[in-house]
C-alpha positions, 0 to 999 in steps of 0.5 A, a space after each residue: 561561978 562568980 566573976 572574981 573566981 572566974 578571973 582568978 582561975 585564968 591567972 597563969 594561963 599561957 597560949 599553948 596551941 595555935 588557932 583553928 583547934 587542929 594545928 596541923 592545917 595551919 601550915 599544911 598547904 605550904 608543905 605539899 604540892 596542893 592544899 588538903 584541908 577539910 573542904 578539899 578532902 570532902 571533894 573525895 566522894 569516899 571521904 564525904 560518904 564516910 563523914 556523912 555516914 557517921 555524923 548523920 547516923 550519930 545525929 539521928 539516933 535518939 540521945 536520951 537523958 535518963 534519971 536513975 530510979 532505984 535499980 532501973 532508969 526512966 527518961 527525964 523530959 522535965 530536965 532542961 538538958 533533955 530538950 537541948 540534947 533531944 529536941 532543940 540545941 539552940 535557937 537556930 539549930 535542932 538537936 539533929 543539926 547541932 549534933 551532925 555539925 559537931 560530929 562532922 567537925 570531929 571527923 574533919 578537924 579532929 575537934 568540935 567546940 560548943 559554948 555552954 549557955 546556962 540559966 540562973 539555976 546553973 542548968 544548960 539552956 543552949 549549946 552554941 557551936 563554935 567554929 574550930 578555926 576561931 578557937 584557940 586552946 590555952 593550957 598551963 599545968 592542969 588548967 584549960 581555957 579557950 579563946 574564941 574570936 567572933 565575927 567582929 574580931 572580939 576575943 572571948 575567953 571561956 573556961 573549961 566548964 563553959 565549952 563542950 569540947 569533943 575530940 578525935 584521938 588526942 595528939 601528943 598534948 592530950 588536949 587537941 584531937 587529930 582528925 583521920 585525914 590529918 593523921 593519914 594525909 597521904 591517903 587523901 592526897 592520893 585519892 585527890 591526885 587520882 581524881 584530878 588525873 581522871 578529870 584531866 584525861 577526860 577533859 582531853 577527850 580521853 587522849 593522853 599525851 604524845 609527840 608529833 615527829 617531823 622530818 625537818 626542824 621547825 621554827 619556834 613560831 611554827 611549833 606554837 601555831 601547830 600546837 594551838 591548831 592540834 589542840 583546837 581540832 583534837 583535844 577535849 571531850 567534844 573532839 573525842 573520836 576524831 581522826 587526825 590527818 597527818 601530812 608531809 611525813 608527820 608521825 604521832 607517837 604516844 609517850 604515856 600509859 593509857 588508863 588501862 595500863 596504869 590500872 587507874 580504875 583499880 587504883 580508884 577502887 582501892 582508894 575507896 577501901 583505903 578511905 573506908 579503912 581510915 574512918 573505920 567504916 565498912 565499905 558496903 556502908 558507903 556504897 562499895 558493894 564489890 565484895 558485898 552480899 546480903 549475908 556479909 552486908 547485914 553483919 557489916 552493918 552491925 559492925 558499923 554500930 559496934 566498931 565504928 559508932 560506939 567510940 563516937 557515942 561514948 565520946 558524946 555521953 562522957 563529954 555530956 556527963 563531964 561538962 553538962 551535968 554537975 557533980 550532983 547531977 551525974 549521980 542522978 542523971 546520965 545520957 545514952 544513945 538508943 541504938 536498938 533500932 539499928 541492931 534489931 535487923 529485919 522483921 523476921 529477926 525482930 519477931 524472933 528476938 521479941 518472942 524469945 525475950 517474952 518467952 524467957 520473961 525478960 521482955 514484956 509484950 508492951 515493951 516490944 510494942 513500944 520498940 516497934 512504935 506501936 500503941 500499947 494495948 491495955 492489959 496485954 502484959 496480963 494476957 493468958 499467953 504471957 502468963 503461961 510463958 
């Protein structure tokens, strides 16, 4: 795109969004008693586990650029985009590191941005991640552009074709995505509150609040001195289990529920299920095995691929086709994740799967060996056992 065309395409654009990609986070801290943002949300182990499970799995799956070949397809390692998606996204990040960072940004902030660097031939050479906190989306009618503020404070205006933009479920404007923790902030708030409650309780030696009843009225300085003395002797984990000595008719009375009365542990367990439901992750995948056994864990692992990961994989594949390939390129090339390794199960099930495919004639022994990362044996496809099948 020439400089003149680029300049003309930006005429009439007006600022429609707020800095940071997801506008939800900009004013959230002032609306609640405590800050809930991507950093504090990851302090909840279930949130961190869900984000890790999705982003690490997506990033570790082979993302292959294929070339259409008649009615079939074949990998296209000679295309520059193949290396960017499969090996090295940019000078500082491998493809796995880049894709993991982008996917985590989608889950935590609702949006992920990367600057597209092209060579003289127009083909993609690098993808440079952009912090969502430094990106502002501009929109008028059907035109979209992005303002990125670098670390020196310089604003760079980028056109839609210069930015790879991945979104979680889009909001009302259909441009910016909304993250799960922004859409259901109460779930994360409750989990943080339960965690903080437990931390405060155990810091006080698992002793909850109570009152000391005196038969006579105390002066202000006496109450202060008594409180400090009591806290120094009986509060905190180091003083847990000590026996309090009360004199002169003093009586101690608990005024709050115990952890058991409040069913704190059960509430913490339910929060794990709530967060897992929020990210559409089976609880067994993030380590909640209370309702898991061998049979349903295998099935839930399969559902994790088909119901959880599939949406994100299609998001990547369609964004690559839309932003990283030209019109002519889309007719010849396409990107796709290889998920066979996640779906093929244990060795017994894989052997039965391969055997059924070979017997039915739609799978060759050499193809089965490649799926198992085994070297191909010359002439194996022409062996008598295969010909008989």
